[in-house]
N, CA, C and O atoms as a MOPAC input file, in Angstrom:
PM7 MOZYME 1SCF
protein

 N     98.43700 1   131.39900 1   279.94300 1
 C     96.90900 1   131.72600 1   278.95600 1
 C     96.35600 1   132.24100 1   279.17100 1
 O     95.67600 1   132.67800 1   278.24300 1
 N     96.07100 1   132.69200 1   280.42800 1
 C     95.14600 1   133.58100 1   281.04900 1
 C     95.62600 1   135.02400 1   281.18600 1
 O     94.93300 1   136.03500 1   281.30400 1
 N     97.19300 1   134.89000 1   281.13700 1
 C     97.70600 1   136.44200 1   281.53300 1
 C     98.39000 1   136.72800 1   279.66200 1
 O     99.38600 1   137.41400 1   279.43100 1
 N     97.74800 1   136.18000 1   278.82500 1
 C     98.13100 1   136.59900 1   277.52900 1
 C     97.98100 1   138.00200 1   277.37200 1
 O     98.86700 1   138.82700 1   277.14800 1
 N     96.28600 1   138.25200 1   277.57000 1
 C     96.36400 1   139.72200 1   277.19100 1
 C     96.63300 1   140.93400 1   278.05000 1
 O     96.51400 1   142.09300 1   277.65100 1
 N     97.02600 1   140.55400 1   279.32500 1
 C     97.77400 1   141.31700 1   279.62300 1
 C     99.32000 1   141.59400 1   279.39600 1
 O     99.92800 1   142.62900 1   279.66500 1
 N     99.82800 1   140.38200 1   278.81700 1
 C    101.60600 1   140.57900 1   278.24700 1
 C    101.61600 1   141.01200 1   276.99600 1
 O    102.52900 1   141.74900 1   276.62500 1
 N    100.61400 1   140.63100 1   276.14800 1
 C    100.10400 1   141.20900 1   274.63700 1
 C     99.94100 1   142.28500 1   274.24200 1
 O    100.52100 1   142.87400 1   273.33000 1
 N     98.80900 1   142.74500 1   275.17900 1
 C     98.06900 1   144.07700 1   274.56500 1
 C     99.29200 1   145.22900 1   275.11000 1
 O     99.48200 1   146.10200 1   274.26300 1
 N    100.05700 1   145.36100 1   276.24100 1
 C    101.16300 1   146.29100 1   275.73300 1
 C    101.96300 1   146.44500 1   274.97700 1
 O    102.42400 1   147.56600 1   274.76200 1
 N    102.31200 1   145.51600 1   274.43400 1
 C    102.93200 1   145.55100 1   273.15000 1
 C    102.59200 1   145.30900 1   272.08400 1
 O    103.33100 1   144.81300 1   271.23400 1
 N    101.33400 1   145.62700 1   271.90300 1
 C    100.62900 1   146.06200 1   270.38200 1
 C    101.90100 1   146.78300 1   269.23800 1
 O    102.69300 1   146.45000 1   268.35600 1
 N    101.40300 1   147.99800 1   270.00900 1
 C    101.74100 1   148.97300 1   269.06400 1
 C    103.71900 1   148.68500 1   268.90900 1
 O    104.17000 1   148.84200 1   267.77400 1
 N    104.50300 1   148.38100 1   269.78500 1
 C    105.56900 1   147.94100 1   268.74300 1
 C    105.42200 1   146.95900 1   268.28400 1
 O    106.39400 1   147.03100 1   267.53200 1
 N    104.88800 1   145.75700 1   268.01000 1
 C    104.33000 1   144.84300 1   267.28700 1
 C    104.31200 1   145.33100 1   266.22200 1
 O    105.26000 1   145.34800 1   265.43700 1
 N    102.96500 1   145.90900 1   266.00700 1
 C    102.57700 1   146.73000 1   264.84500 1
 C    103.42100 1   147.50800 1   264.14500 1
 O    103.33300 1   147.39900 1   262.92200 1
 N    104.24800 1   148.29500 1   264.59300 1
 C    105.42500 1   148.72400 1   264.11000 1
 C    106.39000 1   147.72200 1   263.59100 1
 O    106.61100 1   147.82200 1   262.38400 1
 N    106.90800 1   146.94100 1   264.11700 1
 C    107.57700 1   146.00300 1   263.55100 1
 C    106.70500 1   145.14400 1   262.25700 1
 O    107.21500 1   144.85100 1   261.17500 1
 N    105.45000 1   144.87100 1   262.62200 1
 C    105.14300 1   144.05900 1   261.12300 1
 C    104.33300 1   144.73100 1   260.35700 1
 O    103.65500 1   144.15500 1   259.50700 1
 N    104.27800 1   146.31700 1   260.58700 1
 C    103.68200 1   147.00100 1   259.30200 1
 C    101.68200 1   146.79800 1   259.78700 1
 O    100.78500 1   147.59500 1   259.51300 1
 N    101.62000 1   146.10100 1   260.18300 1
 C    100.07500 1   145.67800 1   260.28000 1
 C     99.40900 1   146.60100 1   261.53300 1
 O     99.98900 1   147.01600 1   262.53700 1
 N     98.31500 1   146.74200 1   261.22700 1
 C     97.37100 1   147.88200 1   262.09300 1
 C     97.34900 1   147.68600 1   263.56200 1
 O     97.25500 1   146.49500 1   263.85600 1
 N     97.39700 1   148.36100 1   264.40400 1
 C     96.59300 1   148.01800 1   265.89900 1
 C     95.89200 1   146.93500 1   266.19200 1
 O     96.17500 1   145.96100 1   266.89000 1
 N     94.72200 1   147.27400 1   265.44100 1
 C     93.55400 1   146.38700 1   265.90300 1
 C     93.89100 1   144.85900 1   265.08300 1
 O     93.38600 1   143.79500 1   265.44000 1
 N     94.67600 1   144.98100 1   264.13100 1
 C     95.03100 1   143.17900 1   263.72500 1
 C     95.82100 1   142.52800 1   264.92000 1
 O     95.54600 1   141.46900 1   265.48400 1
 N     96.93100 1   143.44200 1   265.20300 1
 C     98.05300 1   143.11500 1   266.20100 1
 C     96.96100 1   142.28300 1   267.47000 1
 O     96.96000 1   141.09100 1   267.77700 1
 N     96.30200 1   143.13800 1   267.88700 1
 C     95.62500 1   142.62000 1   269.39300 1
 C     94.43000 1   141.66200 1   268.68200 1
 O     93.88100 1   141.06000 1   269.60500 1
 N     93.78600 1   141.27500 1   267.32100 1
 C     93.18100 1   140.37500 1   266.72700 1
 C     93.68400 1   139.16300 1   266.92600 1
 O     92.92300 1   138.25100 1   267.25000 1
 N     95.47200 1   138.87600 1   266.71800 1
 C     95.71500 1   137.82200 1   267.08300 1
 C     95.97500 1   137.33000 1   267.89200 1
 O     96.35700 1   136.16000 1   267.86100 1
 N     95.86400 1   138.09000 1   269.04300 1
 C     95.93400 1   136.98900 1   270.26500 1
 C     94.41900 1   136.14100 1   270.51800 1
 O     94.07800 1   135.60000 1   271.57000 1
 N     93.94800 1   136.17700 1   269.74300 1
 C     92.65600 1   135.44600 1   269.91800 1
 C     92.81900 1   134.11400 1   269.59700 1
 O     92.32200 1   133.18200 1   270.22900 1
 N     93.79000 1   133.98200 1   268.22700 1
 C     93.99600 1   133.03300 1   267.51500 1
 C     95.03500 1   132.02200 1   268.70500 1
 O     95.16300 1   130.80600 1   268.56000 1
 N     95.60000 1   132.69600 1   269.68100 1
 C     96.52600 1   132.46900 1   270.72800 1
 C     95.92300 1   131.11600 1   271.27300 1
 O     96.44500 1   130.00600 1   271.36700 1
 N     94.37100 1   131.66100 1   271.67800 1
 C     93.64300 1   130.64600 1   272.75100 1
 C     92.97900 1   129.46800 1   272.06300 1
 O     92.34500 1   128.62900 1   272.70200 1
 N     93.12200 1   129.42600 1   270.86200 1
 C     93.37100 1   128.12000 1   270.18100 1
 C     94.28400 1   127.05000 1   270.00000 1
 O     94.13700 1   125.82900 1   269.97300 1
 N     94.96800 1   127.57500 1   269.91800 1
 C     96.04300 1   126.88600 1   269.91400 1
 C     96.84700 1   125.78100 1   271.53100 1
 O     97.97000 1   125.38100 1   271.83700 1
 N     95.92800 1   125.73100 1   271.92500 1
 C     96.48200 1   125.07900 1   273.39500 1
 C     96.72400 1   123.81500 1   272.73200 1
 O     95.98300 1   123.42600 1   271.83000 1
 N     98.00600 1   122.97200 1   273.24700 1
 C     98.42400 1   122.05800 1   273.08100 1
 C     98.25300 1   120.92000 1   274.54400 1
 O     97.88200 1   119.74900 1   274.47000 1
 N     98.47000 1   121.33900 1   275.25900 1
 C     98.48600 1   120.75200 1   276.71500 1
 C     97.52800 1   120.99600 1   277.59500 1
 O     96.98000 1   122.07100 1   277.35200 1
 N     97.03600 1   120.36200 1   278.65400 1
 C     96.33600 1   120.65500 1   279.35400 1
 C     96.39300 1   121.64000 1   280.50800 1
 O     95.51400 1   122.25500 1   281.11200 1
 N     97.66100 1   121.59300 1   280.61200 1
 C     98.36600 1   122.77600 1   281.96400 1
 C     98.80500 1   123.67600 1   281.31500 1
 O     99.87400 1   124.11900 1   281.73500 1
 N     98.11700 1   124.45700 1   279.82800 1
 C     98.65100 1   125.69300 1   279.53100 1
 C     97.49600 1   126.56000 1   279.25700 1
 O     97.42500 1   127.47700 1   278.44000 1
 N     96.15300 1   125.90600 1   280.47700 1
 C     95.49900 1   126.85100 1   280.81500 1
 C     94.51000 1   126.71600 1   281.77000 1
 O     93.45900 1   126.18900 1   281.40700 1
 N     94.61400 1   127.04100 1   282.79400 1
 C     93.67500 1   126.85100 1   284.16600 1
 C     92.21000 1   126.45600 1   284.13800 1
 O     91.84900 1   125.65600 1   285.00000 1
 N     91.33600 1   126.89800 1   283.28400 1
 C     90.05400 1   126.59600 1   283.71800 1
 C     90.28400 1   125.11000 1   283.07700 1
 O     89.72600 1   124.15300 1   283.61400 1
 N     91.01700 1   124.94400 1   282.05400 1
 C     91.03900 1   123.35700 1   281.99000 1
 C     91.35200 1   122.41800 1   282.85400 1
 O     90.66600 1   121.44700 1   283.17400 1
 N     92.68700 1   122.80100 1   283.33400 1
 C     93.26500 1   121.96800 1   284.22500 1
 C     92.20100 1   121.75800 1   285.51300 1
 O     92.08600 1   120.62600 1   285.98300 1
 N     91.44200 1   122.85700 1   286.06100 1
 C     90.14000 1   123.10200 1   286.76100 1
 C     89.22200 1   121.75800 1   286.40700 1
 O     89.28900 1   120.64400 1   286.92500 1
 N     88.47800 1   122.16300 1   285.51500 1
 C     87.45500 1   121.18400 1   284.21500 1
 C     87.95700 1   119.60400 1   284.75300 1
 O     87.16400 1   118.78500 1   285.21700 1
 N     89.44300 1   119.36100 1   284.58700 1
 C     89.72400 1   118.12600 1   284.46700 1
 C     89.31300 1   117.84700 1   285.74500 1
 O     88.18900 1   117.38400 1   285.94100 1
 N     90.22500 1   118.11300 1   286.81100 1
 C     90.32000 1   118.06300 1   288.26500 1
 C     89.11300 1   117.64800 1   288.99600 1
 O     89.07200 1   116.72700 1   289.81200 1
 N     87.72900 1   118.71000 1   288.49400 1
 C     86.17800 1   118.13600 1   289.04800 1
 C     85.58200 1   117.32400 1   288.36500 1
 O     84.66200 1   116.75400 1   288.95300 1
 N     85.81600 1   116.94400 1   286.95400 1
 C     85.46100 1   116.27300 1   286.84700 1
 C     85.92800 1   114.66300 1   286.46700 1
 O     85.51500 1   113.95200 1   285.55200 1
 N     86.72400 1   114.43400 1   287.29000 1
 C     87.96100 1   113.18900 1   287.43400 1
 C     88.16300 1   112.63100 1   286.10500 1
 O     88.31200 1   111.43800 1   285.84000 1
 N     88.15300 1   113.59400 1   285.31400 1
 C     89.03500 1   113.12600 1   283.97300 1
 C     90.91600 1   113.21400 1   283.48900 1
 O     91.69600 1   114.01100 1   284.01000 1
 N     91.33100 1   112.11700 1   282.32300 1
 C     93.10800 1   112.03800 1   282.94600 1
 C     93.04600 1   112.79200 1   282.10700 1
 O     92.07900 1   112.99700 1   281.37400 1
 N     94.47500 1   113.51100 1   282.09600 1
 C     95.35000 1   114.13900 1   281.27300 1
 C     95.36600 1   113.66200 1   279.99900 1
 O     94.85100 1   114.20600 1   279.02300 1
 N     95.93700 1   112.68500 1   280.02300 1
 C     95.68300 1   111.70400 1   278.94400 1
 C     94.65400 1   112.18100 1   277.81400 1
 O     94.84400 1   112.82100 1   276.77900 1
 N     93.29000 1   111.54400 1   278.48300 1
 C     92.45700 1   111.88700 1   277.64900 1
 C     92.12100 1   113.00200 1   276.83100 1
 O     91.71800 1   113.05900 1   275.66900 1
 N     92.44300 1   114.13400 1   277.92600 1
 C     92.29300 1   115.49800 1   277.22200 1
 C     93.34600 1   115.86500 1   276.45600 1
 O     93.28600 1   117.06600 1   276.19500 1
 N     94.15700 1   115.39400 1   276.05400 1
 C     95.36500 1   115.68800 1   275.53100 1
 C     95.04600 1   114.99400 1   273.91400 1
 O     95.67600 1   115.33400 1   272.91200 1
 N     93.83500 1   113.87000 1   273.92600 1
 C     93.91300 1   113.13900 1   272.96200 1
 C     92.80800 1   114.08200 1   272.29900 1
 O     92.77000 1   114.31400 1   271.09100 1
 N     91.93600 1   114.58400 1   273.21700 1
 C     91.27200 1   115.39200 1   272.46500 1
 C     91.57200 1   117.05700 1   272.14700 1
 O     91.00700 1   117.86000 1   271.40400 1
 N     92.27900 1   117.12700 1   272.71100 1
 C     93.07700 1   118.94000 1   272.28800 1
 C     94.22900 1   118.41700 1   271.02000 1
 O     94.65200 1   119.30500 1   270.28000 1
 N     94.56900 1   117.41100 1   270.86300 1
 C     95.64900 1   117.66900 1   269.78500 1
 C     94.74000 1   117.46100 1   268.03900 1
 O     95.19800 1   118.08300 1   267.08100 1
 N     93.94400 1   116.88200 1   267.92400 1
 C     93.15300 1   117.33600 1   267.02200 1
 C     92.37300 1   118.59800 1   266.72400 1
 O     92.14300 1   119.08800 1   265.61800 1
 N     92.08300 1   118.94400 1   267.68000 1
 C     91.33300 1   120.62700 1   268.02000 1
 C     92.53800 1   121.50900 1   267.76100 1
 O     92.13100 1   122.49900 1   267.15300 1
 N     93.65300 1   121.56700 1   267.93100 1
 C     95.03200 1   122.13600 1   267.50000 1
 C     95.38700 1   121.95800 1   266.28900 1
 O     95.66200 1   122.92400 1   265.57700 1
 N     95.44300 1   120.65500 1   265.83100 1
 C     95.20900 1   120.49400 1   264.21600 1
 C     93.91600 1   121.06300 1   263.56400 1
 O     94.11100 1   121.71200 1   262.53600 1
 N     92.87600 1   120.95800 1   263.90300 1
 C     91.98600 1   121.60500 1   263.16800 1
 C     92.01800 1   123.04600 1   263.07900 1
 O     91.55400 1   123.57300 1   262.06700 1
 N     92.56000 1   123.83400 1   264.11100 1
 C     92.21900 1   125.22100 1   264.57000 1
 C     93.61300 1   125.77600 1   263.34700 1
 O     93.54400 1   126.68000 1   262.51400 1
 N     94.58800 1   125.00900 1   263.60100 1
 C     95.68700 1   125.68200 1   262.40000 1
 C     95.47500 1   125.25000 1   261.06500 1
 O     95.75100 1   125.98600 1   260.11700 1
 N     95.03100 1   124.17200 1   260.92700 1
 C     94.65400 1   124.15300 1   259.39700 1
 C     93.56500 1   124.61200 1   258.71000 1
 O     93.52700 1   125.01000 1   257.54600 1
 N     92.60000 1   124.52200 1   259.58500 1
 C     91.17000 1   125.29100 1   258.92900 1
 C     90.69100 1   126.46100 1   259.47200 1
 O     89.96200 1   127.12400 1   258.73400 1
 N     90.95000 1   126.94400 1   260.74100 1
 C     90.44300 1   128.03100 1   261.47700 1
 C     91.46400 1   129.30100 1   261.26500 1
 O     91.07500 1   130.46800 1   261.21300 1
 N     92.55600 1   128.96700 1   261.17500 1
 C     93.85000 1   130.20400 1   261.22200 1
 C     93.44700 1   130.61500 1   259.55800 1
 O     93.05500 1   131.75900 1   259.32700 1
 N     93.55800 1   129.72300 1   258.56400 1
 C     93.66100 1   130.37600 1   257.64400 1
 C     91.99500 1   131.15400 1   257.19500 1
 O     91.94200 1   132.23400 1   256.60600 1
 N     90.79800 1   130.39300 1   257.58900 1
 C     89.77400 1   131.11200 1   257.62200 1
 C     89.82600 1   132.54400 1   258.70200 1
 O     89.56700 1   133.72000 1   258.44600 1
 N     90.01800 1   132.26200 1   259.25300 1
 C     90.24400 1   133.70200 1   259.96400 1
 C     91.18300 1   134.56000 1   259.05300 1
 O     90.67300 1   135.64900 1   258.79100 1
 N     92.49600 1   134.35200 1   258.46700 1
 C     93.04700 1   135.03600 1   257.67900 1
 C     92.16100 1   135.62400 1   256.24700 1
 O     92.24600 1   136.70800 1   255.67000 1
 N     91.68500 1   134.95700 1   256.09100 1
 C     90.51900 1   135.34300 1   254.96000 1
 C     89.41900 1   136.22600 1   255.15000 1
 O     88.88900 1   137.09500 1   254.45800 1
 N     89.20900 1   135.70400 1   256.40800 1
 C     88.16100 1   136.92700 1   256.69800 1
 C     88.61400 1   138.72700 1   257.37200 1
 O     88.00900 1   139.79400 1   257.26400 1
 N     89.96200 1   138.35700 1   258.07000 1
 C     90.40900 1   139.50300 1   258.05000 1
 C     90.45400 1   140.26100 1   257.01900 1
 O     89.92400 1   141.37200 1   257.02200 1
 N     91.13000 1   139.74100 1   255.92900 1
 C     91.30300 1   140.22500 1   254.55400 1
 C     90.03600 1   140.82300 1   254.07800 1
 O     90.00000 1   142.02100 1   253.79600 1
 N     89.03000 1   140.09100 1   253.97400 1
 C     87.82100 1   140.57400 1   253.53100 1
 C     87.19600 1   141.66900 1   254.26500 1
 O     86.34800 1   142.30800 1   253.64300 1
 N     87.45700 1   142.01900 1   255.50100 1
 C     87.22500 1   143.21900 1   256.16300 1
 C     87.68900 1   144.09500 1   255.93600 1
 O     87.04800 1   145.13900 1   256.05600 1
 N     89.32000 1   144.12500 1   255.40000 1
 C     90.29200 1   144.89300 1   255.08800 1
 C     91.29400 1   145.48600 1   256.47000 1
 O     91.80500 1   146.59400 1   256.63500 1
 N     91.31300 1   144.50600 1   257.16100 1
 C     92.23600 1   144.72500 1   258.19400 1
 C     93.63200 1   144.45600 1   258.02800 1
 O     94.47200 1   144.80300 1   258.85800 1
 N     93.92100 1   143.78100 1   256.85700 1
 C     95.23300 1   143.33800 1   256.35800 1
 C     95.76800 1   144.93000 1   255.36000 1
 O     96.85700 1   145.37200 1   254.99300 1
 N     94.70900 1   145.26600 1   255.26200 1
 C     95.38000 1   145.86700 1   253.85200 1
 C     95.08400 1   145.75000 1   252.79900 1
 O     95.73800 1   146.29400 1   251.90900 1

C-alpha cells in the first residue's frame, strides 16, 4: 500500500493512453485504492497501530470490511460523479 504511488505514478502515461483518460484522471484513481483496504496487513500503518494499541487483527477486519463496502458502494460512485462534474472524465 505505501508503495502504490511509486509503482503506479510512472505508469500513468501508459494507463492514460490505454484508457483514453487524461493523465490527471489516472493519477487521481490512485487515491481510490487507499480506501479499498481489505485486510490490516495491506497497510503498514494499520499493522503498527494494531500492535501499538494491542488490538486483534480480527477486530480490525470486522471494522475494515464494512468500510470497504461503504467505500465501494458510496464513495467511489460519488467520486466518479464529482470528477464528471469537474470535467476530468470528458
